[in-house]
N, C-alpha and C positions, 0 to 999 in steps of 0.2 A: 723502596724496600724490596719489591719483587725483583727488580733488575739485579740488586745486590745478591739475593738468594740464588738467582740463575747463574751469576758469575761464580759464586762459591761452588755450586754443584758442578759446573763445567770444569773448574780447576780440580775438584776432587776426582772426577772421572779421568781427567788427563793424568793425574798422579797415579791413579790405580792402573791405568794402561801402561804407564812407563816403569812402574816398579817391578822388581824381580819376583816379588812374592805373589803377584796376581796374574790373571790371564787377560791379555789385551783383547778386548771384545771387538776391536776393529780388524783383527787378523784372523786368518784361517789357521787351524792347527793341523800340521801335516807330518806324517812319518814315512820313512822309506823302509820297505821290507824287501830283502834280497832273497828271492825264490829262484834264482838263476843258477847256471853252471859256473858263474864267476865266484871265486873264493871271497872276494870283498868288493864293495862298490862305494864310491864317493858321490855326493850330490851337491850341486851348487844352484842357488837361485839368484838371478840377476848379478852373477859374478861373485857372490859371497857364499862361502862354504856353509852348508846347512847340516850335512852328515858326512862323516869321514870313516872309511874302512868298515862299512857295515858288513858283517860276515853273513854267509848263508844261514838263514833261520835265526840270526841274532836279534836281541831285543833292541828296538830303536824307539826313543822317546818322541812324542809329538813335539814339534817345534813351530813357533809362529811364523807365518809367511803372509806377505801383503797380497791380497787377491788381485790388486791392480797391477802387480809387477811380478809375473810368474814365469819368466824365461828360465827354464830349468835344463840343466845338463847333468847327465849321469856318466861317470867315467870310472876307470880303474884307478886305484890309489897310485899317486905319483905320475899319472899320465895326463898329458895336455890334450889328448884326443878324445872327443866325445864318443861314447858308445851309442847314445841316443840323446836327442834334443827335443824338447816339447814345451808346450805352454798349457798346463792343466787348468781347467776352469773350476775355480773354488770360490766359496762364499765366506764372508767374515763370520766369526764365532761358530764355525762348524768344524768337525773333525773328518780327516781324510787319510787313507792309506794309499801311497803310490807303490804298487806292486811291480817290481822288476823281475822278469822271468825270461826263460829261453836259453838256448845253447850259446856257447861262446861264438862271437861274430854275428849273432842275430838276436840281440837283446830287444825285448819288447816290454811295454808297460801297460798297466791297467789301473785306472783311478777308482778306488773303492770309497763310497760314501759310508761313513761310520756313525751315522746319527739316528739310527733306529732305536726307538724306546724299548725298554726291557719288557719281557713277557711276564705272565703271572708266575707266582711261586710254584716250583715244581716243574717248570717248563724252561726250555732253552730254544733260542732262535739260531738256526744254522743255515748258512748258504755255502755253496761249493764253487770253487774256481779250479778249472783244469789248466794248470800252468806247466804241463809236461808236453811240449809240442811233438816229440817223437812217439809218444805213447798212443796217440789217437784218442778217439772218444772213449769215455770210461763210465762204468756204472759204479755207484757207491752204495754200500750196504752197512747198516748199523743193526747188529743182532745181539742176542745173548751169546755168552761165550761158547756154548756147545752146540748152538743151532747150525744145522746144515743150510747151505744156500739153495738147496733143491726146491724148497717151498718158500723161499724168501722173496720179497719184493724190494727192488732198489729204492733207497731214499731219494737218490738223484740218478735218473737214467740218462745214458748217452750224453754225459757232460762233455761239451765240445771244447776244444782248445781255445783259450783266450776269452771264453764267455762266462760272465758272472751270473750264477743262478739266483733265483729268488730265495728269500728267507723261508725256511720251513720250520714248523713248530715240532719240537722233539721233547719227549719226557726227559727231564734231567736225571742222569744216571751214569754209570760206567758201562760202556758198550764195547763190543768187539767190532772194529772197523775192518771191512774188507773192500777192496777195489778190484774190479775185473774189467776186461775188455768189454766194450758195449755189446749187449745182447748175449753174452756168454756167462755161465756160472762156473765154468771150469778154468777159464783163462785168468788165473789169479795173478794180480800185479802187486798187491800189498795186503798184508795180514797183520793187524795190530791187535794184540790180545786185550788191551784195556785203554780206552779213550774216555776220559771223564768230561762230561758236560755238566757244568754247575747250574744250580737253580737260578733263574732270572738272567742267565748269561745270554749275550749276543755275540756270536762267533762266526768266523769265516774259515772254512776248511780249504786249504790250498794244496793241490796235488802237484808235486814237483818231480823233476826228472830223476830216474835211477841211473846207475852207472852204465848199464848196457844198452839203454835206449828203450826198453820195453817195460821193465818194472818201474814203480814210482815210490816216492816218499810222500810225507804230508807235513804240513804246518797248520796248527790250530791257532788262529789269531783271535784274541779277545778284542772286539771292536771298542774303541774309545779308551783302551788302557794299553800299557806297555807289554802285557803278557803275550808271549809266543811259545807254544809248546811244540817241540819236534816229535814227530812220529815216524821214525825211520824204518825202512825195511830191515828185516833180520835174516832174510833168506837170499839165495842166489838161484839163477836158473842154470841147470846143468843137463847136458845130454851126453850119451856115449855113442861112439862110432866104432863098429866092428869092421876093421879093415884088414884083418889077418888073412893071409893067402890060404888057398886050399879049402875054403868053405868051413873053417874051424868054428866051433861053437863058443860063444862068448857070453859070460855073465859078469855084470858090473853093478856095484852098489856104492853109493856115497852116503856116509852116515846111515840113516835109516831109509834112504830113498833108493829104490830099485830102478836102475836105468835100463839094463838088458838082462833077460833071464833065459840063458841057453839058446841064444839067437845065433843062427848060422851067418857067417860073413859072406858077402858084404851086407851091412845093415846100418842105417842111421836112425837112432832112437829119437823120440820127441823130447823137447825140453821138459824137465820136471824141477820142482822146487826142492832145494836142499838147504839145511842150516848153514849160514855163513860162518866163517872162522876156519878151523882146521879139522874138519870131520875126517874120520877114518875112511879109507878107500879099500874096497875088496874087489879083485878082478880074477877071474879064472878063464883059461882057454882049454877047451876039450877036457874040462874037469880038473885041470892042474892050476893051483893057485899061484899068482904072481906076487912078488914083493911090491905092494902098491903104496904103502905108507899112508900119508895124509894129504889132503888137498889144501890149497890156500884160496879160499873163496871170499871175495869182498861182497858185502851185502849190496843187492841190486844189480850185480854183474851177471853176464852171460858167459858160459864156459862150455867147451867141448873136451871130453875125455876120449882121446884117440888111442885105440888098441890096434896095433899094426905089427908087421913083420911076419915071420914064419910061425907055424904052429909049434915048432920045437924051440924057437927062441923069440917069443913075442915081446913087444916093447910097449911102453905107455908114454904118452905125452899129453900135456895140458895145453889147450889153446884158449886164448881169451877172445871172445867173439864181440864184434861191434855191430849191434842191431839198431843203431840210430838210422833214421831215414836218410836216403841219399841227399847230399846238399842240393843237387839239381833234381827237383821233384819230377821232371819229365823223363828222367833216366833211372838206372839201377846202379848197384855197386856189386863187385865180384872180387873174390880172392881165390887163390889156388892152395890146396892142401896136398902135400907130398906124403903119401902113405904106401908107396910102392915097395914091395919086398924084393930084395936082390939088386937094387940100384942105390949105391952110396952117393952118386953124383946128384947134382941139382936138377930141378925141373923149372921150366919157364912156360908161361901161358900167353897166347895171343888170341884176341877176339877180333874176328874179321881183319886179321893181320896187324892189329894194333896191340902192342905188348901191355900186359898188366905188370907193373913194376915189381922187380925182385926175382932173384934166383933162389929157389926154395929147396932147402935140404930136407932129408927124411925126418918125419915127425914134427915138421914146422909148417907154417902158413905164410903166404905173402901178405903184404899190406892190401887193403881194399883199394880197388881202382874203379873209376867210373866207366859204365858201359851204356850205350844207347838202348832205349826200348826197342825190341825187335822180336819177330817170330821166325827169322831166317838166319840167325847168327851162326857163324862157324867158329869152332874152338880148336886150337892146335896146341899141343903140349910137346915140348922138345927138351932134349938134354944136350949139353955142349959136346961137340965133336961127332954127333950122329945126325946124318942128313934126314933120315926117315923119322917122322914124328913118333913119339912114344904112344900117343893116343890122339885121336881127332874125332870131331863130331860136327854135323851140319844141322841146319834147321832147328837151332836151339832158341827157346823163348826166354826173353827177359822182359818182365813187366815193370812199368814205371812205378817208382816209389818202393821198390823191393830190394832185398839183400840176398846174395847168393854165395855159396861156396862150391868150388869144383874140386871134388875129391878124386885123386888118382890112386887106385887101390889094386890089390891082388898081387900076383907074381910078375916079375919083369918080362917073362916070356908069354904072359897072357894078361896084359894090363887092362884095366877097366876105368873109364871116366864116369863119374856120377855128378850131375849138376843138381844141387840141392837148394831149394828156395828156403832160406832161413827165416824170412818174414816177408 
């Protein structure tokens, strides 16, 4: 009798594991979350497709996977080339998130254990993952909507890239989320007015790359469920450069953000946050307003508003800045910006006689080029058909892991080169 009962129970368990309506207790439950700069990702396990075309921040259901056979490949949709291959260590009857993050060409993964029990009523468990490699270490704040950061203490301080923080107990409520560069309360990278943390929830806050390399976005994952909330940046970083000849005074505003206020050229203002979209632009030179129109700012991007030319005929140009870290961490990257009044021809830049690609016309910038770290670099800017350099400099410093712009400003008969460390 006993053996008959055992056989019936074994058969029932096997049927339960095999049917579509139950959970196979012999399998791990795995989901893929795309927190990377890739628009979509596929994932296969042991040669069989488990997830297809998972978009950034898209909801992905948990799927069963055999803990004993976890040879995993992540690729772009339609591609036979693996972006990353791995064998995650998982256990049967447990839930996991495989977090894919990083820039294109350097995809990384982090396995998250999603099996922590729920907290008491009125509380939420929250852990933080910094999945924005170019942003560096970050501080995370949850405050009331109108609170200043001046007296605030970070919920998670100095969150390092690729490191999973411990769960922290937070009162369940709707909070204002702000993220800053580690150790700073003014270097704001993300400001989300309302992030709701539900009672008894267990969540993972994933910080993801912004468009320009410095700002970030966020994903709020509900551990053990399919819920993923996007908390995207709504601002961009903008600065103004006064490059008008003759020491002209420049005032510049984007939306409600003041960039320069009667500053004499040449001058390079700091980055400031402005609302993304199409904010109105107001620029004046020596008190005379220009027809500036509106900007086109993508959330999370970095931009330079270039004011150049002569005081009697000033011009405006928008430059998109790339403040991602250099691909080679031991070096830097550099671009040339042509803002020289009176020269309609192009400019070219050499660093230690090695050219930075591109012939740069007025009001534009070259592509970024790699340069070696140095404290003795020489810079030479030339224009076609003229043997004498337009401007040159020696003993220039380039720090590893940094981004630079070389602005050529002023009048053609008195040019000035300004090497600016952008980050």
